[in-house]
Structure formats: C-alpha cells, structure tokens
N, C-alpha and C positions, 0 to 999 in steps of 0.2 A: 202897732201893726194890726192888720185885719185879716180875717179869713173870708175868702170869696166863695159863695155857693153858686154853682152853675145850674142851668136848666137846659133840657134838650130842646133844640129848635131844628127845624127841617131846612133852614136856609143857612147862609154863611154870616148871619147877623150875630155880632158878639153882644152878649147881655151881661151887664155888670150890676151887682147889688151885694151888699155886705153888712155885717154887724160888727160892732167893736168887740175886741177880745184881746186881753193883755198877753204879751209874749207869744203871739201867734202871727201868722201872715195869711194873706189871701192869694189866690191864683186866678187869673183871668183867662178866658178861653173862647174858642169858636167850636161849635159842634155840628155834626152832620147826621143827626138821627141815630140809626142803629148801625152805622158803618163800623164803629170801633168794636161793638159787641160781636158783629159777624167775624171780624178779623181775629178777635180773641178766641172765639169758639172754633174756628177753623184750625188755628194753631194748636189749641188744647186737644183737639180730637186726635192729633197725630203724636201726642206726647203725654199721655195720661200718667199721673203719678201723684203721690201724696203732696209733693211740693207744688205741682200744678194745681191741685185742688185748693191748696192754701193761697196760691197766687190769685186764682179766680175769685175766691171768696173776698179777698182784699179789693181786687179791681172792680168787682161788681157791687161793692158796698155803696149805697147812695151817698153822693158827695165826693167820691174818689175822683181825683184828677188822673187822667191817663194820657201820657205823652207817647206818641207813636212815630216810628220811622220805618221805611221799607225801601230797599234799594231798587225795587221794580216800580216804585211810585215816585220817589223823590230824587232819583238819580242813581248813578253807579255806586258800588260799595265805597269807593274813595270819597264820595260826597255824602255818604250816610254814616259810616263808621271808619274814619281814617286813623286806625290804631296800628301802631308798630308791633304790638304784642297783645295776645289775649291770655297772658299768664294768670289773670284773675279768675279764669275758668279752667286753670291748670292746662292751658294749651299755649305754652311759650313759643311753640313752633308756628303758631297761626298768626297771620297778619292780613291786612286788607288785600294784599297782592295775591294771596292764594285762597281767596273766598270768592265764589261766584254770586252768592246771594246772602243778604242778611236782613233780618227783621227785628225791631226793637220795641219793647213795651216798657215804659217806666211809670210806676204808680206811686202817687202821693196821697195819703188819706189823713186828714187832720182829725184827731180824736181829742178827748178831754185830757189825755196824757201826753199829747204831742203828735208829731207827724210820723206816721208809719209809712215805710217805703218798700218797694220791691222792684226788681228788674228782670225781665225775661228776654233772652237773646236766642234767636233761632238763626241758624246759618247752614249753608251748604258749601262744602269745600270744592275747590276746582277739581273737575274730573269725577266728582261723586254725584249720585242722585239722592243721597240720604240727607234728610233735614235733621240736624241735631239741635237740641234745645237745652239751654242752661238757665237756671233761675237762682237769683240771689235776693236775700231779704235784708232790710235795714238792721244793722247791729246797734245803731244809735238813732235817736230822733233827729230828723233833718232840722237844720237851723239856718237862720240868716245871720251872718257874721260880717260886720263892717261892709254891708252892701253886697254880700255874696251869699248865694244859696249853696249850702254844703250838705251832702248826704253821704253816709258811709254804709256800705253794704257788704255782705259776706255769705258764707255758708256755715251754718251752725254758729259757733262762737268765734270762728276765724274771719277776721276782717280782710276783705280781698280788694275792694274797689272804693274809690272816692269820686263823686261827681260834684263838679263846681260850675256855677254859672252866675254871671252878673246881668243876665237878661231879666232885669227887674224894672218896673216903672217907679215913679216917684214915691208911691205908697208902699214900695217893697213887695209888690205883687209880681209873681212870675208872669212873663209875657206869654201870649198864646203860642208863639213859636220860639223855641230855644236852641241855642248852641251850648253843649255841655262839654267842659274840659274833663278828661278822664285820667285818673291816676291809679296806679296799683301801689303795692308796698314792696320795697326792696328787702334784702336779707336782714337789714338792721331795723326794719319796721318804719322806714322813712318813705313818705309819699314820693312816687316817681311818675312823671308825666309820660303818658303813652299815646296821647292823641285826642281826638274829639268825636263826639256824636254831633254831626254838623246840623242836622235838621230834625228837630223833635217837635211834632205838632200836637197841641193840646186838645183834649176832649174831656167831657165830664158827664157822668150819668145823672 
C-alpha cells in the first residue's frame, strides 16, 4: 500500500503522486485552495478549547487529509449524517430528525508511527440557535483491513466511535468522496451500527 501526498490547486483537478511505504496507504483527493481552512477557522472561532487547539494542530499539519461535510452545502441533515443516535458524544436523545444543521470534519494524518485521526462534529438542535461542537480523537491507528478502512475514535481513553468505509480504489487509496458507516459501542463493548456519514469530501493541505 502507498501513502498519497496531496498539493493545493485552485481548480477541481485531482493530482495524484505517491511513494512506496510498507504497511501504509495513500489517500487521493480534490482541493479548492483555502476553502477548507476558512471553514475550519470559522468553526474554531466559536468553540475555542484545548481539544480544539489539538484538533487544529493535527488538521493543519502539512499532508493531513481533511474530509468535510455540511448540511447547508451537501444537502439536508438526513443526507449528511443519517444517524439514529449520537450516543458516541453522550447524546443518545439526539438523532438526525431533531437536528437542524450539522457540519463534519474528519482528519487523517499519516505519520511514521501510523495514521493519526480526529473528528469534529458541530450541530444545531431543532429550535435552538446555539452551535454545539464535539471533538473525538483516534484511540488506535487507522488501518485498512480486508479492503475496508477502519478508524476508532474516542474521548480520552474511552473508545466511542468506529468509522468504516470501502470507498477505496484498486490501490487501497481512500476515494476523494466517501460514504462512511458509523458504529458506536453497546454496553458489552460490541460495535453497533447507527447510520452513515453520507457525503464526505476530501481536501489536503
């Protein structure tokens, strides 16, 4: 498997180039200049915290892959985050039907020790004007297992969320646009399917 480095371009042209690297994978993407940085900074300005600073540091590291979705850009909440439960952010009462707006950032950064991951979820509940933001970080290195990309994220040492996708090309590269299956953990610690992040669009710094 290979790791794909991306470069900024101002058009929608996808650029591919890579170097061999054992036990690693590459990610291919399309980029639109500073768009993703603007979106990150706007969200961060309304939710400053130690966790946010850590997330931004990871996301803005050269070579980081950032997958993005927004219900005002890519369709309604149901088309963006069709989840039956948000228990992985300690909101089991929350589901796509009582959310007016949601924005997602997923970061994957390949390092010499493996793939570091993080996810930021910002949402506004129905009838509220308050934007709430939750951040989870990878508790394990993301891997490709039998043709499936798998990432486990959580808060501290508590594993909360599993993301899985088979949106890989023949070289086991993540595609520029992903659909990710979402799982949380039940009381016995077994993965439980809760829905999908339906449209995640890739960018890279």
